[in-house]
C-alpha positions as CSV (number, residue, x, y, z in Angstrom):
1,M,-0.3,0.2,0.0
2,R,2.9,2.6,0.9
3,I,4.6,1.9,-2.6
4,L,0.7,2.3,-3.9
5,C,0.5,5.5,-2.4
6,E,3.6,7.0,-3.3
7,A,3.1,6.0,-6.8
8,A,0.0,7.4,-6.9
9,P,0.2,11.5,-7.5
10,D,2.3,10.2,-10.4
11,Y,-1.4,9.4,-12.0
12,G,-3.1,12.4,-10.4
13,V,-4.1,10.5,-7.1
14,T,-3.1,11.9,-3.7
15,A,-2.5,9.2,-0.9
16,E,-5.5,10.5,1.1
17,A,-7.6,9.4,-1.4
18,C,-6.1,6.2,-2.1
19,L,-6.7,5.6,1.7
20,A,-10.2,6.4,2.1
21,G,-12.4,4.1,3.4
22,T,-9.3,2.0,5.0
23,G,-9.4,3.8,8.3
24,L,-5.4,4.1,7.3
25,V,-3.8,7.7,7.3
26,A,-0.3,7.5,5.0
27,F,1.6,8.0,8.2
28,D,0.6,4.3,9.1
29,L,2.1,3.1,6.3
30,Y,5.7,4.0,7.4
31,S,5.0,2.4,11.0
32,E,6.5,-1.3,10.4
33,H,4.0,-2.2,13.4
34,T,1.0,-1.3,10.9
35,H,-0.7,-4.8,9.8
36,V,-2.7,-4.6,6.7
37,P,-5.5,-6.9,5.9
38,L,-6.0,-8.0,2.4
39,E,-9.1,-6.1,2.5
40,Q,-8.0,-2.9,3.4
41,E,-5.5,-3.0,0.0
42,L,-8.1,-4.2,-1.9
43,R,-9.6,-0.9,-1.0
44,A,-6.9,1.1,-1.7
45,I,-6.4,-0.4,-4.9
46,G,-10.2,0.0,-5.8
47,N,-9.9,3.7,-4.9
48,F,-6.6,3.9,-7.2
49,L,-8.4,2.3,-9.8
50,R,-11.8,4.4,-9.6
51,L,-9.6,8.0,-9.6
52,A,-7.1,6.6,-12.3
53,P,-9.2,4.2,-14.4
54,Y,-7.4,1.2,-14.9
55,R,-5.9,0.6,-18.8
56,P,-3.9,-2.6,-19.4
57,G,-0.2,-1.9,-18.7
58,L,-1.1,0.0,-15.2
59,G,-0.7,-2.9,-13.4
60,V,3.0,-3.8,-15.1
61,E,4.0,0.2,-14.1
62,I,3.4,0.1,-10.7
63,G,4.8,-3.7,-10.2
64,R,8.3,-2.5,-11.5
65,R,8.5,-0.5,-8.4
66,F,9.0,-3.8,-6.2
67,R,12.7,-4.2,-5.9
68,P,13.3,-7.3,-4.1
69,E,14.8,-5.6,-1.3
70,V,10.9,-4.1,-0.1
71,F,10.4,-8.3,1.0
72,G,12.6,-8.4,3.5
73,I,13.5,-11.7,4.6
74,W,11.4,-13.6,2.2
75,G,13.4,-11.9,-0.5
76,Y,16.2,-12.4,1.1
77,A,15.3,-16.3,1.3
78,I,14.5,-16.3,-2.0
79,Q,17.3,-14.5,-3.4
80,S,19.8,-16.6,-1.5
81,S,18.5,-20.3,-3.0
82,P,20.4,-23.0,-5.5
83,T,18.1,-23.0,-8.2
84,F,15.0,-21.4,-9.7
85,R,12.6,-24.2,-8.1
86,A,14.0,-24.0,-5.0
87,C,13.2,-20.3,-5.4
88,L,9.9,-20.6,-6.6
89,R,9.2,-23.2,-4.0
90,T,10.6,-21.0,-0.9
91,A,8.1,-17.9,-2.6
92,R,5.0,-20.3,-2.3
93,A,5.7,-22.0,1.4
94,F,6.4,-18.5,3.2
95,A,4.1,-16.6,1.1
96,N,2.5,-15.8,3.6
97,L,5.3,-13.2,4.8
98,S,5.3,-11.5,1.5
99,F,2.2,-9.0,0.7
100,I,1.7,-11.0,-2.7
101,I,-2.3,-10.9,-2.9
102,A,-3.0,-13.7,-5.0
103,P,-2.4,-16.6,-3.4
104,L,1.2,-18.6,-5.1
105,D,1.1,-22.5,-5.8
106,L,3.7,-24.3,-8.0
107,D,2.4,-27.1,-10.3
108,E,5.1,-29.5,-10.8
109,R,3.2,-32.5,-12.1
110,G,3.3,-31.4,-15.5
111,D,5.7,-30.3,-18.4
112,P,6.2,-27.2,-18.6
113,P,6.1,-26.5,-15.0
114,R,3.6,-23.7,-14.3
115,L,3.5,-21.2,-11.1
116,I,-0.6,-20.4,-10.6
117,F,-1.7,-17.5,-9.5
118,D,-4.9,-17.6,-7.7
119,I,-7.0,-14.5,-9.0
120,G,-10.6,-16.0,-8.8
121,K,-11.8,-14.3,-5.5
122,L,-10.7,-10.6,-6.4
123,P,-13.3,-8.7,-7.1
124,T,-13.4,-8.2,-11.0
125,G,-12.5,-4.9,-11.5
126,L,-9.0,-5.8,-10.2
127,K,-7.9,-8.7,-11.4
128,G,-6.2,-7.7,-14.2
129,F,-4.2,-4.9,-12.4
130,V,-3.4,-6.9,-9.8
131,L,-2.3,-10.0,-12.1
132,E,-0.6,-7.7,-14.1
133,R,1.2,-6.2,-10.9
134,Q,2.0,-10.0,-9.8
135,L,3.5,-11.3,-12.9
136,T,5.7,-8.0,-13.1
137,I,7.2,-8.7,-9.4
138,V,7.8,-12.6,-10.7
139,A,9.3,-11.0,-13.6
140,G,11.7,-8.7,-11.7
141,F,12.8,-11.3,-9.3
142,S,13.6,-14.1,-12.1
143,T,15.7,-10.9,-14.0
144,W,17.6,-10.0,-10.7
145,L,18.1,-13.5,-9.6
146,M,19.2,-14.7,-13.4
147,P,20.4,-11.4,-15.4
148,D,19.9,-13.2,-18.5
149,F,16.7,-15.1,-18.1
150,P,14.6,-15.1,-20.9
151,L,11.4,-14.0,-20.0
152,S,10.6,-14.5,-23.8
153,K,10.2,-18.3,-23.0
154,L,7.6,-17.4,-20.5
155,T,3.7,-17.6,-21.4
156,L,0.6,-16.5,-19.1
157,Q,-2.4,-18.2,-19.7
158,T,-5.2,-16.2,-18.3
159,T,-9.0,-16.7,-17.2
160,L,-9.0,-13.2,-18.3
161,N,-10.5,-12.3,-22.5
162,T,-8.8,-9.1,-22.6
163,P,-6.7,-8.5,-25.7
164,E,-5.6,-5.3,-24.5
165,L,-4.6,-6.8,-21.5
166,A,-2.6,-9.3,-23.6
167,A,-1.1,-7.0,-26.2
168,A,0.2,-4.5,-22.5
169,I,2.4,-7.7,-21.0
170,E,3.7,-8.7,-24.1
171,K,4.9,-5.3,-25.3
172,M,6.2,-4.4,-21.8
173,L,7.2,-7.5,-20.3
174,G,8.0,-9.6,-23.2
175,I,6.1,-12.6,-22.0
176,A,3.6,-14.2,-24.4
177,V,-0.1,-14.5,-23.5
178,T,-3.1,-16.7,-23.9
179,L,-6.2,-15.6,-22.9
180,D,-9.1,-17.4,-22.0
181,C,-7.9,-20.3,-20.0
182,A,-9.1,-22.3,-17.5
183,R,-6.8,-20.7,-15.0
184,D,-3.9,-17.9,-14.0
185,A,-0.9,-19.5,-14.6
186,L,3.2,-18.8,-15.8
187,E,4.1,-21.2,-17.7
188,L,7.9,-21.6,-17.1
189,P,11.1,-23.0,-19.3
190,G,11.7,-26.3,-17.2
191,A,15.2,-26.4,-18.8
192,L,16.0,-23.6,-16.5
193,M,14.6,-24.6,-13.7
194,D,17.7,-26.6,-12.3
195,E,20.2,-23.6,-13.6
196,P,22.2,-22.8,-10.5
197,L,21.6,-19.3,-9.4
198,P,24.9,-16.7,-8.9
199,R,23.7,-15.5,-5.8
200,H,23.1,-19.1,-3.7
201,D,24.6,-19.2,-0.3
202,P,23.5,-21.7,1.8
203,A,24.8,-20.6,4.8
204,V,22.7,-17.3,4.4
205,M,19.8,-19.1,2.9
206,E,20.0,-21.3,6.1
207,Q,19.9,-18.6,8.6
208,C,16.7,-17.1,6.0
209,L,14.7,-20.5,5.9
210,R,14.9,-20.6,10.0
211,Q,14.1,-16.9,10.5
212,C,10.7,-17.3,7.9
213,R,10.1,-20.7,9.6
214,Q,10.5,-19.0,13.0
215,L,8.2,-15.8,11.4
216,L,5.5,-18.2,10.3
217,K,5.1,-20.1,13.0
218,Q,4.5,-17.3,15.3
219,E,2.4,-15.4,12.5
220,D,0.0,-18.4,13.2
221,S,0.2,-17.8,17.0
222,G,-0.3,-14.2,16.6
223,D,3.3,-13.7,18.2
224,L,6.2,-12.2,17.1
225,Y,9.5,-13.0,18.8
226,W,11.4,-9.9,19.9
227,T,14.4,-11.8,18.1
228,S,13.4,-11.8,14.8
229,R,12.0,-8.4,15.3
230,V,14.8,-6.5,15.8
231,R,16.4,-8.7,13.0
232,E,14.3,-7.3,11.0
233,A,15.0,-3.9,12.0
234,A,18.9,-4.7,11.5
235,L,17.9,-5.7,8.0
236,T,16.5,-2.8,7.3
237,G,19.3,-0.2,6.3
238,I,21.8,-2.8,7.1
239,E,24.5,0.3,6.4
240,G,22.5,2.3,9.0
241,D,24.1,3.4,12.4
242,H,21.6,1.1,14.4
243,T,21.7,1.7,18.5
244,V,19.8,-0.7,20.9
245,G,18.2,2.2,22.2
246,S,17.1,3.6,18.2
247,V,15.7,-0.3,17.7
248,A,13.5,0.4,20.9
249,T,12.2,3.6,20.2
250,R,10.7,2.0,17.1
251,L,9.6,-1.3,18.9
252,G,7.7,0.9,21.2
253,M,9.7,0.0,23.9
254,T,12.7,1.3,26.3
255,E,15.9,0.2,26.0
256,R,15.6,-1.6,29.1
257,T,12.5,-3.9,28.4
258,L,13.9,-4.4,25.1
259,R,17.4,-5.9,26.1
260,R,15.4,-8.4,28.9
261,R,13.2,-9.5,26.3
262,L,16.3,-10.7,24.1
263,S,18.3,-12.1,27.0
264,D,14.8,-14.2,27.8
265,E,15.2,-15.7,24.6
266,G,18.9,-16.1,24.6
267,T,20.2,-13.5,22.3
268,S,21.3,-9.8,22.9
269,F,21.2,-6.8,20.4
270,R,24.6,-6.8,19.3
271,K,24.8,-10.8,18.7
272,I,21.9,-10.3,16.7
273,L,22.9,-7.1,14.9
274,L,26.6,-8.8,14.0
275,E,25.2,-11.8,12.6
276,S,23.1,-9.8,10.2
277,R,25.4,-7.5,9.2
278,L,28.0,-10.3,8.3
279,A,25.4,-12.7,6.7
280,I,24.4,-9.6,4.5
281,G,28.7,-9.0,4.0
282,H,29.3,-12.9,3.4
283,E,26.6,-12.2,0.1
284,L,28.2,-9.3,-0.8
285,L,31.7,-10.4,-1.1
286,K,30.1,-13.9,-3.2
287,T,27.7,-12.6,-5.4
288,A,28.3,-8.8,-5.9
289,G,31.4,-8.1,-6.5
290,M,32.4,-5.7,-4.4
291,D,35.9,-4.9,-2.7
292,V,36.2,-5.4,1.2
293,S,36.1,-2.2,2.1
294,S,33.3,-1.3,0.0
295,V,31.4,-4.3,1.8
296,A,32.5,-2.9,5.1
297,W,31.7,0.3,4.7
298,R,28.1,-1.3,3.2
299,I,27.3,-3.0,6.1
300,G,28.0,-0.2,8.7
301,Y,31.8,-0.3,9.5
302,S,33.9,2.3,9.5
303,E,36.8,0.8,9.7
304,P,37.4,-2.1,7.5
305,S,39.6,-3.4,9.9
306,S,36.8,-4.3,12.3
307,F,34.8,-5.9,9.8
308,I,37.8,-8.3,8.7
309,R,38.1,-9.1,12.7
310,A,34.6,-9.7,13.0
311,F,33.9,-11.7,9.7
312,T,37.2,-14.2,10.0
313,K,35.8,-15.1,13.4
314,E,32.5,-16.1,12.5
315,F,33.2,-17.6,9.3
316,G,36.5,-19.3,9.7
317,C,38.5,-17.0,6.9
318,S,39.0,-13.5,6.3
319,P,36.6,-11.4,3.9
320,G,39.7,-11.5,1.1
321,S,40.7,-15.0,0.7
322,M,36.6,-15.6,0.7
323,K,36.7,-13.5,-2.6
324,Q,39.5,-15.0,-4.0
325,R,38.7,-18.2,-3.6
326,V,34.8,-16.9,-5.3
327,S,36.8,-15.2,-8.4
328,G,39.2,-18.3,-8.9
329,A,36.2,-20.9,-8.8
330,R,34.7,-18.2,-11.7
């Protein structure tokens, strides 16, 4: 909803108009404590499309504003997966941790495999927009994970029968569209499903999956553990100067209370921040081609020497030697 409201003025619609009838104000969208039920988002989308009438391709334009980093730990888990098949399975398994509207399913029984978007229960006037937006997010993730991913080899089957929608998707995304089908599904190139992804990192993946499982369990129980909430805060703007006091303020409690709750869970703010920074630093060294000093600065270290010491202690090798091994393997 925040992304939609930030985009709305470009289409002559104010954020306040988008939020009419939702019970929310724009300020709420910047608070990590705000939980937005599906009904509220659908109302906001409906308001937007009423004031900036839907035209084929509008959902693609909005979908392009979604970057992988806005998806938090769900996005990190996907990007650290070993193959495209694995990242789709992860996306489906933990979809409740994302803000994808149409439920996802992966049908691997036939050839080609299909990623299913269930838009059947959405209001009729919103289906085209939501389908375009979700398809664009998937396409964006695909090309981010695999820069040479051939979108032209994908085919979208849709229950909709709107030639203008098909033309817009084909022109803007390069994805072929078949109209008036039995379900809404994206046919995937089977030959690429098990190709290794360049951003795969087993250590980061396991950490992300562990947190995803924990968050999903907590969401099911209606409770969020403080360790996870602090880790999420640490991963947001990882290069920032996070302190236990600033994070406690963001979480609406005193520093003393936050320290006590983390202690009850067997951890500490310093430990969580260190693990989060080093996990991202490890990934950047392995996949982004950045030098050690740049990585150190990117994850919040003012001195590379401090980063080198912490990294070596955590992973058993220096960041420079790990980078050399990765370069040699390539």
